[in-house]
N, C-alpha and C positions, 0 to 999 in steps of 0.2 A: 142649375137652370140653364144648362148649355143648350144653345139653339140646335135644331135638327141639322143634319149634314147639309151643306150646300149642295145644290142640286144642279147638275148640268144637263146631261143627255142620257138617254137610255140606250144609245147605240152601243152595240157590242157588249152589252152588260148581261150578267146573269140575272135570274129572276129576283135575286136579292133575298132568298130564303134559304135557310139551311135546316137540315134534318135535326141538328143538335141545338139550335137556337130556341129560346123560350119566346112566348108571345110577347112579353115585355121587352125582350132583347132583340127580336127580329127586326131588321130594317128592310122594309119593302121598297123595291125599286119602282119609282113613279117618275112621270115626266118631270116632276119638279122635286125629286128627292133622291137622285142617284149620283154617285160619284163617277166622273168620267174615267174610262180606262186609260192606263198609261200608254204612251206611244209604243207601238210594237207588240202590244198584248192583244189577245183575242178572248172574247167572252166564252163562258161555259155554256151559255144558252145555245141550243141547237136551232139554227135559222133555216136549215134545210128541210127536205121533205121527211127526214127521219128523226125520231127521238130515240137515241141509242140507249139500250139497257143491256144487261148481261144476257138477257134472253134473245137478244137480236133486235132488229128494227121493228118498231111498232107500226101502227097504221100509217099509210102513206098520205101526205098532204102536199099542197102546192107550196113551192118556195115563195117567199114574199117578193122575190125578184120577178116572179111571173105574174104578180098582181098588177092590175091597172089602177094605179094610185088615184087617177082622176075620177074613178067611180065612187070613191069613198070620201074624198076631201076636196075642197076648193081652196087653192092657194092664192087666188087673185087678191085677197086682202092684204098680203104682205108687200105688194108692189108699191103702195103708197105709204107703207109703214114708216113713221118718223119717230126716232128715239133720240132724246137730247143727250149731248155729251155729258152733261151734269148727272143724268140719271145712271149712266154706266161708269162713273168715276168713283173709285173707292175712297170715300172721305170719312167713313165711320171708323174711328180708331178702335172702338170696342169690337166691331165686327171683324176687323182685320186680325185682332189678337185671337178671337174665336177660331178663325180659319187657320191661323199660323199654328195654334195648338193642335188642330186636326192634322196638319201636315206633320208635325212632330210625331204624332201617334202613328200615322199611316206609314211614314217613310223611315223613322228611326225607332219605332216601338216604344216611345217615351210616353208613359201615362202619368196620371196624377201622382201615383206613389213614387215615381221616379224623380219628382221635382224636389230639388234638394237645397233650396235657399229660401229664406223668409220673404214675406211680402214686403214690397217697397213702393214708394210713390211711382205712379205710372202703370202699375200692374192692374190686371183685372182679376177680381177675387170672387169666388163663390162662397157665400156664407149661409149658415142656418142659425136662426136665433129665436129666442122666446123673450117676452118682455113682461115685467111685473111691477105693480105698485103695492107696496106693503104686503108682499108675498101673494097678491091676488093677480092671476094671469090677465094680461091685456091682450097679447097675441101669443100663439104657441106654434113652434116648428115652422117658422116662416123661412122659405128659401129665397135668396136674393143674389143678384150679381152686382157687385160694387166696383166701379172704376175708382182707383185710388188717386183721384184728382178732384179736389174740392170744387172746382168750377164745373164739373160734369155730373156730380152725383147729388141726389136729393138728400143724402145723409152724410154731410161732411163731418158730423160729430162722431161718426163711426171710424173715420180714417185713422186717427191717432192711436186708436186701440187695435186696429188690424195690422198696421205697419210693424214689421218685426216678428210677426207670428208665422208659424209653419203650418203646412197641411196637417190636419187632424188635431191641431191645438184647440183646446176648449178653455174659455175664460169668461169672466163677467166684469161689468163695469156699470157705473151709475151716471145718468145724465139728468140734470135739472133743467126742465123746459119752462120757458116763460109762458105767462097766461095767454098771450096773443100768438102762440106758436100755430103755424099753418095747419098742423095735423091735430084735430080735436082730441083724438084718443091720447095724445101726449101732453096737450096744452096744460100748463100749470102743475105738472106732476113731476115728482122725482122718480125716474124710471130705472129699474135695474134690468140690464140686458144680459142674458146668458147666451153666448155665441160660440160657434165652432167654424173652423175653416175647412171647407170642402175641397177647394182647388185654387191654385194660383197660376195665372198666366202672365208672362212678361217676356221681353226679348232675351233676358238672361235668367229665366226661371230655372233653367237647367245649367249645371256647371259646364264650363268649357271642356273640362276633362271628359265628362260624360258624352258631350256632343262629339268630340274627337274619337272616342272609343266606339260609339254606336255607328258613326259614319265611316269607320275603318280608316280614319285619318284624312278623309276628303275635306272635312271642315274643321278648322282649328278652334273656332269659337261659335257660341250661339248666335252672335251678331252676324258672323259670316254666313251661317246657315240661313238666317233670316234674310239677309241681303240677296242670297242666291234664290230664295223662294218667293219673295214678296211680289216680284213681277208676274210669276205664274199665278199667284193667288189673285192678283188684280185682274189678270186676263180671264181667269176662270169666272170671277164675279161678273165681269163685263159680258162674257158669253152666256152666262146664266140668265142675266137680265134680258138680253136680246132674244134668246131662245124662248123664254117664257112669254115675251111680247109677241113673237111669231106664233106661238101656239094659240094665244088669245085671238089673233087675227085670222086664224084658219077656221073655215066653216065646214062642219061635217055634212056630207051629202047623203049618206045612208049608213045604217048600222054596220059595224065591223065584226059581227058576232062569229062568223066563220073563222076569221084569223084569231080572234080572242080565244075561242074554244080550243083551237089547235095548240095555242100557247099554254092554256090551262092543262090540256092533256099532257103536254111535255113536262109541266111542273109536277104533276102527279107521278109521271114516269121517273123523274129525277128523285123524288121523295122515295119512291119504291126502291130505286137503285141504292140510295143511301141506307135504307132499312136493311137491304140484303147485305151490304157491307158491314153493318153493325150487328147482323145476326138477330134482328128483332123484327116484330111485325109492325105494320103501319100504325095500328091503334096505340101501341106502346110508345112509339115515337111521338105521335100527335099528342098524347097525354103528357109526355115529358115536356113538350113545347107549350102546353097550356091551351091547345086547340081541340075543339071537336071537329069531326070531319066536315060538318057544314060550315063552321067558322073558317077552317083552312081553305075550303072551296071559295068562300066569299072573299077572303084575303087575296087568293090567287086571281080572282076575277077583277078585283079593284086594281091590283098590280098590273095584270096583263092588259087590261083595258087602256091604262095610261101608256104602257109600253108600245102596244100595237099602234096607237094613234101617233105617238112620237116617231116611230119607225116609218110610218107612212109619210109623215111631214118631211122627214129627213130625205127619204128616198125620192119624194116628189120634188124637192128643192134641187137635189143632185141631178135629177133628170131635166129639170127646168133650166139649170145652169149648164147643161151639156157635159157634165163630168163623165168621163169614161175610165174604165179600169183597163190598163194596158197589160200586155203579157210581161213586159219588163218589170212593171210595178209588182205584179203578182209574184214573179220570180224573186225579186229582191226581198219582199215580205217573207216568203218561205225560207230563204236563206237566213234572214234575221231571226226568225222564230226557231229554226233548227239550232242556231248557235245559242240562243237564250235557253233552250230546253235541253241542250246537249244531246240532240238527236242526230244520229249518223247519216240519215238518208231522208229523202222526201217521202218515201213510202211510210217510214215510221211516223213522220209528222202527220201525214194524212190519216193515220189510225186514230189520232186524238183530236183532230180538227177537220172541218169540212171546207169545201170550196166556198160555200156561202158565208161561212164564218170569216174566211179570209177576205172575201169581198166586202163584208160589213166593216172590217177593220180599215180597209182602204177608203171606203166611202166615208167612214168616220173622220179620217184624217182630212179628206177633201172638204167635208162639211165644217170641220173646225176652222179650216182656212176661210171658208165662206163667212163664218161668224167673226173671225179676226178682221176681215176686210169689210164688214157691214158698215156702211157710212152713217154716222150720226150727225145731228145738227146742233148748232150752238144755241 
């Protein structure tokens, strides 16, 4: 029961759909469901007038930078927006472990199967269980997340049986409940639990040796990796809360259908490009993903509607704050990206990205600074 990915911004992000992902696996990029791009990276989404395919540019549309943001949204509500310091402070230990696990996966490629030590006190554990009385089912195939801390879980009687178990371990145990037990389905019963461990998260869930190997020696221990990342996790959490509050305070002035439809068109163009690379037709890929054409269109519309609105908000705030993109900033970003992608010239870089994509990256970095400096109240 892992929570959905923390969501920051949709700036500079791709549509979040892939031609190879199934409906159940596909993560759509929404204003409250996307992962922020890393510094210096640029999204695959085309923000310019062109949607590039192997057949050449498609229908021309207006760059979002040519859009009068004030026609679509009213940002006046954020001027008096007050967010308490307490609200943006990371105090939920369980949530912190969720997000640390996500960082392990995204940065070091460490998944549940890579976790190589048993559960211990302080960990967060995903379990699946069924319960029985006299071989008669009480509950079946229940999924639950258990913090291995008796003061924080509603099921302290589980902890002693989970500690010491590994991922994929299956076991059973019996608990005798008093007649006045708070959960009527268990009260006064001798209950047999059949349980399996789905995942374990903790600061040393993964061996130090694996952390060192996966990070190419940059981090010696899991604790060192955690210490290096926890500040970023807390910052991302703070910025997510602030951005979601800003979105709630913004009033829509008129429909954004033209911008949304253009982004949907680019989404279909990207799917067709992927189909061509795979050597299959669109219908085959959609079927493999578990979508009908109508369902895929609806998914794109939902995704793109949230993304367009978020982009308008971000661009509007950048304009309101007077942020400008300088020639030197653009040149520095190009040099950085050329180095990252091992491209020998600016011409080669511009074959794979556009000026608008670069502008979005720079505005993204400036907007992150805006969120970092957003004043909260005690």
